[in-house]
N, C-alpha and C positions, 0 to 999 in steps of 0.2 A: 504494501499499500503506499511506501512511504518513497517509490519509484512514481508511481503514479502522481502522487505530491509532486514531487519536486518537477516531473515531466510538466504539469502545469504550471506552475511557476515560473519554469525555464520560458515557455512560451508566452506567458502573460508579460514577460520582460520584453522578448522579440517583438511581440503584436505595441509595446508602447514606443519600442524602435522601430518599428515600420514606419510608425504613424508620423513620429516625428520627423524621418527622413523625410516622407512622402512630402510633408508641409514643408519642411526646410527645401529640399532640393528642388520643387518646383517653384517655391519663391525666389529661390536664391538665382535661377535661369530664368524668371519671367515669364512662366507656362502657365496657363489658366485652362486651355482645355480641361478631357478626360485624358487621364490616365492610369495604366493597370497596374503603377504604385498604390494607389486607393485601396486594391484592395488585397493588400500584405496585412496591414494593420487587421483586419476583420477576418481572414485567414488563420491566421495565428490566433486570434483569439477565441474563434470556435473550432475549428477543427484543431487545433491546440491545446487552450487555455482550459473550455469548455469539456470537450473530449475528454480529456485526462481526469476532470471533475467528476464526470459520470463513471469513468470507469471505477475509480475511487470507492464511490458510492456504491456498485455493483461488485465491487471485489471484498468490500463489507457486508455484503448482502451473502453474496453464492459463491466466495471464495472459487472463481472460475481460473485463475491462475496458473497455468501448467508452461511444460516446455514446447509446446506449439505457441502459447500464448505469446511465450517472448519473440518467436521467430515473427509472427504476425505483427509484433508491435513496433521491432527492427524494421518490417516493410513499411510500415505507419508511419514511422521518423523518416525514412530517408522519403519516402516520398512527400511528406509535407514538403521538409526543407527544399528536396527538388522544385518541388510547385515553387513556394516561398521565393527562391532564388531566380527562379526563370518570372517570375513575376516582376520582379525586379528589373532584372535586365532588359525586357522587356519595355517596363515602365521606362528606364534611363534611356531607353532608343528612342520612344516617343518623346521624351522632352529633349535629348540632345538632337534629334532627327540626323544620325550622321548616312552617310550612303551604305546603303546594307544592299547586298548580294539577295536575289530570290532564295539561295539556299540558305545563306543566314539565316534568313527569317523565318524559311520553314525549320529548320533546325531549331531557334528558338521555341516555336509553337510546339514541334513535335516532343521535346526532351519536358515541359510542360506536361504535355499529353501524358508522356511515360509516369510522371510525377501523379497526374489524377489516375492513374490505371493501377498504379501501386496504392496508394489512399483507396479507391474502392475495393481491389479484391484483396487488402489485411480489413478491413472494416467487414466486410462479410464474414472472413477467416475468424473474427474474434467474435460475432453476432454469434455463428456457427458454436465457438467453446463456450459462449453464455449459454447457450440454448441445452446443452448438452449437461451444465453443471445444472442447470435450473429443473431440468427435469429428472434429476439425480434424487432430489429433492422429494 
């Protein structure tokens, strides 16, 4: 349970850093249009902090954590952070507007997509683990 609380705290801090970076980076560059940087804050708060706080409550009630859970959580952490990093990269590209090849543009989207896929698969695996522990009760 301590791991879940530590992860929630870490993601809360990362969410705040993402929000401040979005505000200051766009202000510094005089950028007022919509950018992907704005979603880093909410993704880290909801998919990071809130998710792990919910896991903490579920663990306290159902004790679902096992070896398979650990692997799913590693995939979840990788997926969430890969997604957030690519949101930052995409947002910086939107703000700075450098010349970007079609391949590089597709690569940014593709890597963010891989992060989303990892998130989705790991959530399903975690839900299966929780379902198994609940049905044993």
